[in-house]
Backbone as ProteinMPNN parsed JSONL, in Angstrom:
{"seq_chain_A": "XXXXXXXXXXXXXXXXXXXXXXXXXXXXXXXXXXXXXXXXXXXXXXXXXXXXXXXXXXXXXXXXXXXXXXXXXXXXXXXXXXXXXXXXXXXXXXXXXXXXXXXXXXXXXXXXXXXXXXXXXXXXXXXXXXXXXXXXXXXXXXXXXXXXXXXXXXXXXXXXXXXXXXXXXXXXXXXXXXXXXXXXXXXXXXXXXXXXXXXX", "coords_chain_A": {"N_chain_A": [[36.237, 1.768, 25.009], [37.511, 4.121, 24.368], [39.505, 4.189, 26.32], [41.04, 1.938, 25.603], [41.914, 2.739, 23.083], [43.494, 4.937, 23.755], [45.46, 3.612, 25.212], [46.663, 2.053, 23.211], [47.707, 4.091, 21.591], [49.566, 5.149, 23.376], [51.372, 3.009, 23.712], [52.333, 2.807, 21.084], [53.591, 5.313, 20.884], [55.643, 4.958, 22.71], [57.512, 3.475, 21.373], [58.286, 5.107, 19.399], [56.37, 5.566, 17.407], [53.61, 7.097, 15.714], [50.07, 7.608, 15.64], [48.149, 8.235, 12.805], [45.854, 10.642, 12.836], [44.035, 11.53, 10.909], [43.767, 9.455, 9.109], [42.806, 7.437, 10.647], [39.907, 5.738, 11.479], [36.626, 5.313, 12.981], [34.44, 2.682, 13.529], [31.404, 1.682, 14.63], [29.771, -1.145, 15.666], [26.568, -2.143, 15.962], [25.97, -0.737, 18.448], [24.864, 1.326, 21.131], [26.286, 3.314, 22.181], [27.325, 6.497, 21.688], [29.455, 8.094, 22.146], [32.247, 10.089, 21.241], [35.458, 9.01, 19.926], [38.706, 9.857, 20.803], [42.058, 10.991, 20.043], [44.782, 12.336, 21.509], [43.264, 14.651, 21.933], [42.069, 15.06, 19.494], [39.2, 14.397, 17.648], [38.217, 11.336, 16.311], [37.062, 10.302, 13.078], [33.779, 9.051, 12.594], [32.607, 6.273, 10.79], [30.454, 4.522, 8.45], [31.163, 2.257, 7.138], [34.057, 0.321, 6.153], [36.917, -0.706, 4.206], [39.083, -3.435, 4.393], [41.628, -5.763, 3.989], [40.441, -6.089, 1.568], [38.072, -6.907, 2.346], [34.797, -5.909, 3.163], [33.556, -4.135, 5.792], [30.731, -3.411, 7.653], [28.552, -1.271, 9.622], [26.173, -2.536, 10.313], [26.854, -5.14, 10.436], [27.281, -8.583, 9.275], [27.64, -10.179, 5.994], [26.82, -9.413, 3.5], [27.529, -7.011, 2.103], [30.207, -7.504, 1.618], [30.105, -9.803, -0.004], [28.669, -8.8, -2.237], [30.483, -6.849, -3.012], [32.659, -8.411, -3.849], [31.518, -9.724, -6.044], [31.003, -7.537, -7.713], [33.629, -6.554, -8.215], [34.81, -8.796, -9.459], [33.264, -8.96, -11.729], [34.136, -6.746, -13.016], [36.757, -7.375, -13.591], [36.547, -9.67, -15.246], [35.601, -9.021, -18.033], [37.835, -7.602, -18.869], [39.661, -9.443, -19.528], [38.944, -10.405, -21.961], [40.237, -10.93, -24.43], [41.808, -13.051, -23.703], [39.929, -15.039, -23.063], [38.801, -15.415, -25.585], [40.854, -16.366, -27.066], [42.327, -18.622, -29.372], [44.644, -19.898, -29.207], [45.204, -20.569, -26.616], [44.704, -23.188, -24.312], [41.78, -24.783, -22.833], [42.323, -25.535, -20.202], [44.409, -23.79, -19.467], [43.042, -21.362, -19.611], [41.19, -21.758, -17.562], [42.885, -21.806, -15.349], [43.804, -19.172, -15.408], [41.375, -17.891, -15.004], [40.793, -18.775, -12.39], [42.866, -17.593, -10.881], [42.652, -14.853, -11.414], [39.967, -14.037, -11.492], [38.202, -15.715, -9.943], [39.593, -15.731, -7.518], [39.304, -13.095, -6.715], [36.535, -12.927, -6.545], [35.89, -14.7, -4.425], [37.319, -13.794, -2.245], [38.096, -13.784, 1.153], [35.981, -15.444, 1.759], [36.01, -17.479, 3.594], [35.192, -16.651, 6.094], [32.674, -15.655, 5.753], [29.39, -14.84, 6.752], [26.988, -16.697, 5.848], [23.874, -16.79, 4.086], [21.055, -18.531, 2.639], [20.385, -17.11, 0.331], [22.605, -15.386, 0.01], [24.818, -17.146, -0.32], [24.418, -18.223, -2.803], [24.777, -16.163, -4.54], [27.466, -15.688, -5.614], [27.55, -17.639, -7.617], [26.264, -16.492, -9.697], [28.07, -15.291, -11.303], [28.819, -17.054, -13.148], [27.413, -19.752, -15.059], [25.956, -22.997, -14.185], [26.595, -24.906, -16.091], [28.979, -24.032, -17.19], [30.669, -24.273, -14.959], [30.646, -27.046, -14.76], [31.714, -27.942, -17.224], [34.297, -27.005, -17.058], [35.311, -28.383, -14.991], [35.012, -27.396, -12.36], [34.309, -26.577, -8.939], [31.022, -25.689, -7.816], [30.305, -22.344, -6.672], [29.105, -22.322, -4.139], [29.895, -24.77, -2.963], [32.631, -24.404, -3.034], [32.972, -22.276, -1.256], [32.235, -23.484, 1.184], [34.244, -25.422, 1.332], [36.544, -23.826, 1.555], [35.949, -22.568, 3.97], [36.041, -24.663, 5.88], [38.677, -25.429, 5.622], [39.907, -23.173, 6.619], [38.928, -23.244, 9.249], [40.145, -25.59, 10.173], [42.827, -24.777, 10.056], [42.736, -22.694, 11.925], [42.088, -24.01, 14.332], [44.416, -25.31, 14.862], [46.04, -23.467, 15.96], [47.484, -21.877, 18.913], [45.854, -21.786, 22.158], [45.736, -19.205, 23.157], [45.721, -17.579, 20.989], [44.41, -14.884, 19.132], [42.775, -15.234, 16.877], [41.831, -17.861, 17.198], [40.48, -17.592, 19.628], [38.499, -15.786, 18.876], [36.966, -17.363, 17.223], [35.395, -18.875, 18.875], [34.104, -17.098, 20.436], [31.373, -15.556, 22.09], [29.249, -12.854, 21.86], [28.316, -10.658, 24.53], [25.27, -9.515, 26.069], [21.847, -8.406, 25.475], [19.722, -9.995, 23.227], [18.007, -8.687, 20.379], [14.458, -8.52, 19.741], [12.658, -10.919, 17.712], [13.46, -13.039, 14.874], [16.514, -14.777, 15.274], [19.603, -13.614, 13.874], [21.588, -15.041, 11.257], [24.744, -16.468, 12.014], [28.35, -16.895, 11.919], [28.963, -19.029, 13.564], [26.516, -20.442, 13.59], [26.334, -21.089, 10.914], [28.496, -22.848, 10.628], [27.646, -24.889, 12.348], [25.387, -25.742, 10.926], [26.619, -26.729, 8.63], [27.959, -28.924, 9.746], [25.813, -30.543, 10.57], [24.736, -31.103, 8.091], [26.79, -32.612, 6.945], [26.776, -34.819, 8.637], [24.335, -35.947, 8.007], [24.843, -36.801, 5.485]], "CA_chain_A": [[36.935, 1.854, 23.732], [38.389, 5.28, 24.461], [40.662, 3.801, 27.133], [41.874, 1.031, 24.815], [42.536, 3.534, 22.025], [44.555, 5.722, 24.394], [46.538, 2.676, 25.557], [47.358, 1.713, 21.963], [48.473, 5.28, 21.199], [50.692, 5.272, 24.312], [52.34, 1.956, 23.372], [52.948, 3.221, 19.826], [54.479, 6.446, 21.163], [56.806, 4.479, 23.475], [58.503, 2.922, 20.437], [58.543, 6.11, 18.376], [55.366, 5.568, 16.346], [52.452, 7.964, 15.927], [48.855, 7.251, 14.91], [47.667, 9.302, 11.935], [44.465, 10.907, 13.227], [43.18, 11.724, 9.737], [43.547, 8.167, 8.45], [42.203, 6.506, 11.603], [38.449, 5.864, 11.498], [35.909, 4.557, 14.01], [33.214, 2.037, 13.078], [30.726, 1.071, 15.773], [28.858, -2.181, 15.202], [25.443, -2.454, 16.842], [26.156, -0.196, 19.79], [24.118, 2.553, 21.399], [27.25, 4.292, 22.684], [27.635, 7.471, 20.638], [30.558, 8.944, 22.59], [33.334, 10.132, 20.258], [36.77, 8.489, 20.297], [39.706, 10.888, 20.524], [43.484, 10.746, 20.251], [45.453, 13.618, 21.769], [42.309, 15.742, 21.814], [41.476, 15.085, 18.156], [38.104, 13.433, 17.506], [38.335, 10.483, 15.132], [35.85, 10.284, 12.249], [32.919, 7.868, 12.606], [32.232, 5.848, 9.442], [29.453, 3.449, 8.405], [31.8, 1.062, 6.575], [35.421, 0.49, 5.673], [37.444, -1.868, 3.498], [40.412, -3.823, 4.861], [42.246, -5.047, 2.871], [39.425, -6.093, 0.52], [36.814, -7.24, 3.01], [33.997, -4.73, 3.492], [32.947, -4.257, 7.113], [29.699, -2.388, 7.801], [28.086, -1.141, 10.997], [25.074, -3.465, 10.562], [27.388, -6.491, 10.505], [26.904, -9.436, 8.154], [28.59, -10.364, 4.891], [26.201, -9.058, 2.219], [28.321, -5.989, 1.413], [31.441, -8.157, 1.189], [29.759, -10.673, -1.134], [28.336, -7.943, -3.38], [31.719, -6.202, -3.439], [33.432, -9.397, -4.601], [30.85, -9.929, -7.334], [31.229, -6.342, -8.52], [35.032, -6.492, -8.652], [35.093, -9.879, -10.406], [32.592, -8.615, -12.987], [34.976, -5.742, -13.664], [37.965, -8.053, -14.074], [36.238, -10.676, -16.274], [35.637, -8.53, -19.416], [39.165, -7.103, -19.216], [40.415, -10.593, -20.039], [38.181, -10.886, -23.115], [41.149, -11.494, -25.43], [42.25, -14.357, -23.189], [38.82, -16.003, -23.205], [38.539, -15.661, -27.007], [42.065, -16.863, -27.722], [42.306, -20.004, -29.864], [45.96, -20.472, -28.933], [45.239, -21.028, -25.226], [43.837, -24.338, -24.024], [40.764, -24.553, -21.797], [42.97, -25.669, -18.896], [45.126, -22.54, -19.19], [42.025, -20.335, -19.361], [40.631, -22.027, -16.233], [43.879, -21.368, -14.367], [43.767, -17.706, -15.411], [40.101, -17.535, -14.365], [40.9, -19.025, -10.95], [43.793, -16.668, -10.233], [42.324, -13.447, -11.655], [38.543, -13.745, -11.296], [37.666, -16.468, -8.812], [40.273, -15.287, -6.301], [38.676, -11.821, -6.34], [35.138, -13.22, -6.21], [35.74, -15.424, -3.158], [38.262, -13.316, -1.233], [37.515, -13.682, 2.49], [34.771, -16.275, 1.869], [36.154, -18.399, 4.722], [34.498, -16.141, 7.285], [31.372, -15.069, 5.42], [28.177, -15.318, 7.422], [26.196, -16.923, 4.646], [22.469, -17.19, 4.086], [20.739, -19.262, 1.405], [20.45, -16.155, -0.777], [23.965, -14.883, -0.138], [25.778, -18.152, -0.768], [24.175, -18.514, -4.214], [25.102, -14.988, -5.348], [28.677, -15.821, -6.438], [27.307, -18.499, -8.778], [25.711, -15.678, -10.776], [29.163, -14.876, -12.176], [28.942, -18.077, -14.187], [26.336, -20.726, -14.912], [26.355, -24.333, -13.735], [27.165, -25.648, -17.218], [30.377, -23.621, -17.305], [31.408, -24.918, -13.859], [30.754, -28.475, -15.056], [32.606, -28.158, -18.364], [35.672, -26.666, -16.677], [35.657, -29.216, -13.837], [35.121, -26.507, -11.208], [33.27, -26.699, -7.92], [30.121, -24.536, -7.719], [30.776, -21.394, -5.662], [28.585, -22.723, -2.828], [30.767, -25.825, -2.433], [33.963, -23.82, -2.859], [32.936, -21.491, -0.023], [32.264, -24.43, 2.312], [35.573, -26.041, 1.354], [37.476, -22.837, 2.098], [35.602, -22.331, 5.376], [36.537, -25.754, 6.715], [40.141, -25.37, 5.589], [40.256, -22.092, 7.544], [38.648, -23.733, 10.603], [41.213, -26.54, 10.502], [44.029, -23.976, 10.298], [42.531, -21.931, 13.159], [42.106, -24.911, 15.486], [45.797, -25.73, 15.113], [46.723, -22.382, 16.662], [47.486, -21.984, 20.374], [44.595, -21.348, 22.769], [45.759, -17.767, 23.43], [45.715, -16.856, 19.713], [43.184, -14.087, 18.989], [41.93, -15.846, 15.845], [41.159, -19.023, 17.776], [39.541, -17.102, 20.638], [37.37, -15.161, 18.179], [36.137, -18.396, 16.597], [34.482, -19.442, 19.881], [33.607, -16.003, 21.274], [29.962, -15.191, 21.991], [29.066, -11.507, 22.406], [27.394, -10.53, 25.644], [24.204, -8.547, 25.846], [20.503, -8.909, 25.229], [19.383, -10.073, 21.808], [16.789, -7.995, 19.99], [13.314, -9.381, 19.451], [12.569, -11.4, 16.338], [14.251, -14.207, 14.498], [17.951, -14.515, 15.405], [20.323, -13.542, 12.608], [22.556, -16.1, 11.021], [26.104, -16.131, 12.405], [29.327, -17.865, 11.441], [28.79, -20.223, 14.404], [25.34, -21.186, 13.127], [26.67, -21.615, 9.589], [29.362, -24.009, 10.856], [26.797, -25.95, 12.909], [24.55, -26.252, 9.831], [27.505, -27.545, 7.791], [28.224, -30.179, 10.454], [24.592, -31.349, 10.493], [24.606, -31.551, 6.704], [27.782, -33.677, 6.734], [26.332, -35.996, 9.395], [23.229, -36.564, 7.264], [25.403, -37.445, 4.298]], "C_chain_A": [[37.911, 3.029, 23.738], [39.67, 4.926, 25.22], [41.61, 2.905, 26.34], [42.604, 1.777, 23.704], [43.7, 4.344, 22.576], [45.744, 4.835, 24.754], [47.359, 2.296, 24.327], [48.246, 2.873, 21.523], [49.713, 5.439, 22.077], [51.779, 4.244, 24.007], [53.07, 2.312, 22.08], [53.984, 4.313, 20.079], [55.752, 5.997, 21.875], [57.889, 3.88, 22.584], [58.716, 3.853, 19.242], [57.564, 6.152, 17.227], [54.205, 6.483, 16.711], [51.275, 7.481, 15.095], [48.408, 8.453, 14.087], [46.181, 9.519, 12.207], [43.522, 11.038, 12.037], [42.846, 10.402, 9.055], [42.882, 7.145, 9.364], [40.706, 6.768, 11.705], [37.855, 5.0, 12.604], [34.636, 3.99, 13.399], [32.608, 1.304, 14.263], [29.663, 0.105, 15.255], [27.824, -2.469, 16.276], [25.68, -2.001, 18.283], [25.377, 1.094, 19.942], [25.039, 3.656, 21.907], [27.666, 5.225, 21.553], [28.779, 8.398, 21.032], [31.69, 8.923, 21.568], [34.623, 9.522, 20.818], [37.811, 9.529, 19.894], [41.123, 10.361, 20.734], [44.164, 12.098, 20.37], [44.523, 14.802, 21.528], [41.642, 15.855, 20.458], [40.41, 14.004, 18.046], [38.252, 12.652, 16.206], [36.998, 10.41, 14.398], [35.098, 8.962, 12.386], [32.522, 7.54, 11.17], [31.219, 4.713, 9.527], [30.022, 2.159, 7.837], [33.25, 1.374, 6.264], [35.893, -0.818, 5.041], [38.849, -2.17, 3.983], [40.599, -5.323, 4.738], [41.35, -5.071, 1.64], [38.07, -6.435, 1.102], [36.098, -5.957, 3.415], [33.282, -4.982, 4.816], [31.969, -3.105, 7.291], [29.154, -2.401, 9.221], [26.925, -2.075, 11.318], [25.571, -4.901, 10.748], [26.979, -7.29, 9.278], [27.931, -9.426, 7.039], [28.046, -9.921, 3.54], [27.037, -8.059, 1.425], [29.605, -6.587, 0.86], [31.2, -9.037, -0.037], [29.486, -9.839, -2.382], [29.574, -7.238, -3.924], [32.578, -7.14, -4.274], [32.85, -9.645, -5.977], [31.112, -8.747, -8.261], [32.645, -6.266, -9.069], [35.346, -7.582, -9.673], [34.421, -9.619, -11.752], [33.36, -7.532, -13.739], [36.201, -6.392, -14.294], [37.671, -8.937, -15.287], [36.295, -10.123, -17.701], [37.0, -7.983, -19.835], [40.048, -8.21, -19.786], [39.73, -11.214, -21.262], [39.083, -11.545, -24.158], [41.653, -12.874, -25.013], [41.17, -15.406, -23.41], [38.584, -16.378, -24.67], [39.729, -16.273, -27.75], [41.916, -18.33, -28.142], [43.653, -20.697, -29.619], [46.055, -21.061, -27.52], [44.266, -22.182, -25.024], [42.824, -23.969, -22.943], [41.384, -24.621, -20.408], [43.718, -24.399, -18.503], [44.135, -21.433, -18.858], [41.408, -20.503, -17.971], [41.59, -21.554, -15.152], [43.91, -19.852, -14.265], [42.494, -17.213, -14.728], [40.207, -17.676, -12.847], [41.766, -17.995, -10.242], [43.379, -15.207, -10.358], [40.869, -13.077, -11.396], [38.011, -14.416, -10.031], [38.292, -16.029, -7.492], [39.686, -13.978, -5.789], [37.255, -12.057, -5.843], [34.994, -13.783, -4.802], [36.73, -14.981, -2.083], [37.556, -13.166, 0.121], [36.3, -14.553, 2.719], [34.81, -17.215, 3.066], [35.335, -17.955, 5.933], [33.175, -15.455, 6.96], [30.277, -15.691, 6.268], [27.139, -15.485, 6.327], [24.748, -17.289, 4.942], [22.222, -17.937, 2.776], [20.853, -18.35, 0.193], [21.88, -15.725, -1.046], [24.896, -15.897, -0.766], [25.597, -18.508, -2.238], [24.554, -17.342, -5.116], [26.368, -15.161, -6.188], [28.496, -16.709, -7.655], [26.77, -17.71, -9.962], [26.8, -15.23, -11.743], [29.359, -15.87, -13.31], [27.84, -19.099, -13.992], [26.873, -22.117, -14.588], [27.015, -25.143, -14.847], [28.648, -25.314, -17.38], [31.221, -24.264, -16.21], [31.671, -26.384, -14.208], [31.771, -28.74, -16.164], [34.066, -27.892, -18.009], [36.121, -27.408, -15.433], [35.89, -28.377, -12.58], [34.008, -26.802, -10.208], [32.337, -25.504, -8.011], [30.583, -23.64, -6.569], [30.327, -21.79, -4.263], [29.481, -23.779, -2.184], [32.17, -25.298, -2.169], [34.041, -23.022, -1.563], [33.008, -22.405, 1.193], [33.647, -25.07, 2.455], [36.591, -25.088, 1.976], [37.22, -22.593, 3.577], [36.199, -23.41, 6.274], [38.05, -25.843, 6.705], [40.628, -24.304, 6.567], [40.04, -22.534, 8.991], [39.751, -24.683, 11.061], [42.505, -25.804, 10.854], [43.923, -23.232, 11.633], [42.648, -22.814, 14.395], [43.507, -25.429, 15.805], [46.568, -24.677, 15.909], [46.621, -22.573, 18.174], [46.212, -21.375, 20.948], [44.567, -19.854, 23.06], [45.82, -16.925, 22.153], [44.37, -16.148, 19.539], [42.232, -14.718, 17.974], [41.155, -17.024, 16.409], [40.143, -18.586, 18.823], [38.296, -16.516, 19.978], [36.43, -16.198, 17.587], [35.137, -19.01, 17.572], [33.84, -18.37, 20.753], [32.123, -15.755, 21.023], [29.765, -13.818, 22.615], [28.051, -11.495, 23.534], [26.321, -9.497, 25.302], [22.884, -9.208, 25.523], [20.197, -8.876, 23.739], [18.072, -9.358, 21.532], [15.689, -8.997, 19.672], [13.316, -9.79, 17.983], [13.477, -12.586, 16.097], [15.74, -13.897, 14.613], [18.647, -14.533, 14.05], [21.31, -14.693, 12.491], [23.949, -15.609, 11.403], [27.049, -17.177, 11.845], [29.221, -19.155, 12.244], [27.635, -21.077, 13.894], [25.59, -21.798, 11.749], [27.515, -22.88, 9.727], [28.554, -25.182, 11.399], [25.919, -26.578, 11.822], [25.37, -27.137, 8.895], [27.745, -28.91, 8.423], [27.012, -31.106, 10.394], [24.419, -31.925, 9.096], [25.566, -32.713, 6.426], [27.381, -34.958, 7.456], [25.203, -36.731, 8.678], [23.741, -37.328, 6.054], [26.316, -38.613, 4.67]], "O_chain_A": [[39.005, 2.94, 23.181], [40.77, 5.309, 24.821], [42.828, 3.079, 26.389], [43.765, 1.49, 23.412], [44.758, 4.432, 21.954], [46.896, 5.248, 24.619], [48.587, 2.225, 24.384], [49.395, 2.669, 21.131], [50.78, 5.816, 21.592], [52.967, 4.565, 24.039], [54.286, 2.14, 21.986], [55.101, 4.257, 19.566], [56.818, 6.58, 21.673], [59.048, 3.786, 22.988], [59.252, 3.448, 18.211], [57.874, 6.709, 16.174], [53.861, 6.624, 17.885], [51.455, 7.0, 13.977], [48.3, 9.562, 14.611], [45.35, 8.683, 11.854], [42.343, 10.699, 12.138], [41.763, 10.249, 8.489], [42.44, 6.095, 8.898], [40.285, 7.891, 11.984], [38.498, 4.075, 13.099], [33.841, 4.728, 12.818], [33.231, 0.408, 14.832], [28.771, 0.493, 14.501], [28.146, -2.969, 17.354], [25.598, -2.8, 19.216], [25.245, 1.866, 18.992], [24.617, 4.804, 22.047], [28.283, 4.796, 20.578], [29.05, 9.378, 20.338], [32.058, 7.855, 21.078], [34.846, 9.519, 22.029], [37.794, 10.023, 18.767], [41.352, 9.42, 21.495], [44.125, 12.907, 19.443], [44.936, 15.828, 20.988], [40.735, 16.67, 20.286], [40.676, 12.833, 18.316], [38.396, 13.238, 15.133], [35.936, 10.451, 15.019], [35.693, 7.888, 12.306], [32.141, 8.433, 10.414], [31.131, 4.024, 10.543], [29.445, 1.087, 8.023], [33.633, 2.536, 6.127], [35.345, -1.888, 5.304], [39.712, -1.293, 3.992], [39.825, -6.089, 5.312], [41.457, -4.207, 0.769], [37.042, -6.276, 0.443], [36.715, -5.032, 3.944], [32.502, -5.926, 4.943], [32.337, -1.946, 7.101], [29.27, -3.396, 9.936], [26.704, -2.383, 12.489], [24.812, -5.776, 11.164], [26.396, -6.74, 8.344], [28.958, -8.752, 7.125], [28.74, -10.041, 2.53], [27.236, -8.228, 0.222], [30.045, -6.226, -0.231], [31.984, -9.025, -0.985], [30.008, -10.134, -3.457], [29.71, -7.046, -5.133], [33.157, -6.732, -5.28], [33.581, -9.763, -6.96], [31.406, -8.926, -9.443], [32.847, -5.952, -10.242], [36.063, -7.335, -10.642], [34.943, -10.01, -12.796], [33.244, -7.417, -14.959], [36.63, -6.014, -15.384], [38.446, -8.958, -16.243], [36.989, -10.71, -18.532], [37.292, -7.907, -21.029], [41.054, -7.942, -20.442], [39.914, -12.395, -21.558], [38.74, -12.592, -24.706], [41.891, -13.746, -25.849], [41.444, -16.511, -23.877], [38.215, -17.513, -24.971], [39.617, -16.65, -28.917], [41.443, -19.166, -27.371], [43.787, -21.907, -29.796], [46.879, -21.937, -27.258], [43.136, -22.147, -25.513], [42.986, -22.977, -22.232], [41.012, -23.845, -19.527], [43.671, -23.979, -17.347], [44.358, -20.653, -17.931], [41.134, -19.519, -17.285], [41.168, -20.969, -14.155], [44.026, -19.302, -13.17], [42.523, -16.244, -13.969], [39.763, -16.799, -12.106], [41.446, -17.569, -9.133], [43.719, -14.398, -9.494], [40.57, -11.918, -11.109], [37.44, -13.759, -9.16], [37.612, -15.962, -6.468], [39.579, -13.769, -4.58], [36.824, -11.466, -4.853], [34.087, -13.396, -4.066], [36.959, -15.707, -1.116], [36.53, -12.492, 0.214], [35.642, -14.432, 3.753], [33.769, -17.699, 3.511], [34.846, -18.784, 6.701], [32.619, -14.75, 7.802], [30.24, -16.904, 6.476], [26.487, -14.52, 5.927], [24.443, -17.993, 5.905], [23.09, -17.967, 1.904], [21.358, -18.761, -0.852], [22.321, -15.701, -2.196], [25.682, -15.554, -1.65], [26.517, -19.037, -2.861], [24.644, -17.508, -6.333], [26.357, -14.817, -7.37], [29.22, -16.55, -8.639], [26.808, -18.184, -11.098], [26.505, -14.834, -12.871], [29.995, -15.555, -14.316], [27.375, -19.297, -12.869], [28.07, -22.383, -14.699], [27.89, -25.969, -14.584], [29.466, -26.188, -17.666], [32.328, -24.74, -16.462], [32.767, -26.9, -13.986], [32.592, -29.651, -16.057], [34.969, -28.488, -18.596], [37.179, -27.112, -14.876], [36.838, -28.612, -11.831], [32.912, -27.221, -10.582], [32.804, -24.393, -8.262], [31.181, -24.12, -5.606], [31.076, -21.619, -3.301], [29.79, -23.692, -0.996], [32.819, -25.694, -1.201], [35.045, -23.077, -0.854], [33.758, -22.133, 2.13], [34.152, -25.237, 3.566], [37.398, -25.488, 2.815], [38.161, -22.43, 4.354], [36.794, -23.104, 7.308], [38.648, -26.288, 7.685], [41.629, -24.495, 7.257], [40.86, -22.24, 9.861], [40.231, -24.595, 12.191], [43.19, -26.151, 11.816], [44.897, -23.148, 12.381], [43.243, -22.41, 15.394], [43.748, -25.932, 16.902], [47.627, -24.967, 16.467], [45.782, -23.333, 18.657], [45.567, -20.547, 20.304], [43.487, -19.28, 23.199], [45.955, -15.703, 22.22], [43.316, -16.742, 19.77], [41.019, -14.734, 18.187], [39.964, -17.176, 16.138], [39.053, -19.155, 18.898], [37.178, -16.719, 20.452], [35.231, -15.949, 17.46], [34.143, -19.6, 17.15], [33.117, -18.686, 21.697], [31.674, -15.746, 19.877], [30.084, -13.63, 23.789], [27.058, -12.221, 23.504], [26.465, -8.713, 24.363], [22.813, -10.421, 25.322], [20.388, -7.858, 23.075], [17.142, -9.409, 22.336], [15.952, -10.163, 19.375], [13.888, -9.112, 17.129], [14.166, -13.066, 16.998], [16.193, -12.869, 14.11], [18.331, -15.352, 13.187], [21.794, -15.235, 13.485], [24.293, -14.457, 11.14], [26.615, -18.22, 11.356], [29.367, -20.247, 11.694], [27.762, -22.297, 13.78], [25.114, -22.895, 11.454], [27.282, -23.867, 9.029], [28.739, -26.323, 10.976], [25.727, -27.794, 11.798], [24.887, -28.166, 8.421], [27.738, -29.93, 7.734], [27.158, -32.312, 10.191], [24.013, -33.075, 8.929], [25.202, -33.679, 5.754], [27.616, -36.056, 6.952], [25.112, -37.957, 8.724], [23.177, -38.344, 5.647], [26.872, -39.267, 3.788]]}, "name": "protein", "num_of_chains": 1, "seq": "XXXXXXXXXXXXXXXXXXXXXXXXXXXXXXXXXXXXXXXXXXXXXXXXXXXXXXXXXXXXXXXXXXXXXXXXXXXXXXXXXXXXXXXXXXXXXXXXXXXXXXXXXXXXXXXXXXXXXXXXXXXXXXXXXXXXXXXXXXXXXXXXXXXXXXXXXXXXXXXXXXXXXXXXXXXXXXXXXXXXXXXXXXXXXXXXXXXXXXXX"}
């Protein structure tokens, strides 16, 4: 990682760009390597999580922090639009469109690549009950997440074979797995979706 970081810094410098050492952070995911990463002799700060641009990435991996972050932000946005929800001049259809663009978009940002578990995938539904989804002709969050995931997969598979996004979708990390039940991954989630569709 140190070598790759130095190479990136060298390429940047060759075109007149510099890496800001104070703003550059290091997050190590499931690695025993504790060696510091440096740029021009300056040690970069190790962090346990970071947000980019709204997705929360943590050193333990997984999507729980991202899901909880989306729920928290959407719960902050929802009451700010109280006057909109209570308005008698706006139709239900207009309110639904506002909900989708201002609340739902925040709630499900990045859901295409969430590594979902049974518990995690039901969390976004807590922002609203099933009756509300039904009355407003909306898909439950669980179905919306699956729909977005498969739309993203379709888009990714159209890319060239040397595209990083496409390579990442089929990449399997090397190394020895820890003892115990294997954790759910995006690959396993996709496989489960395919089995579910075949049964239906």
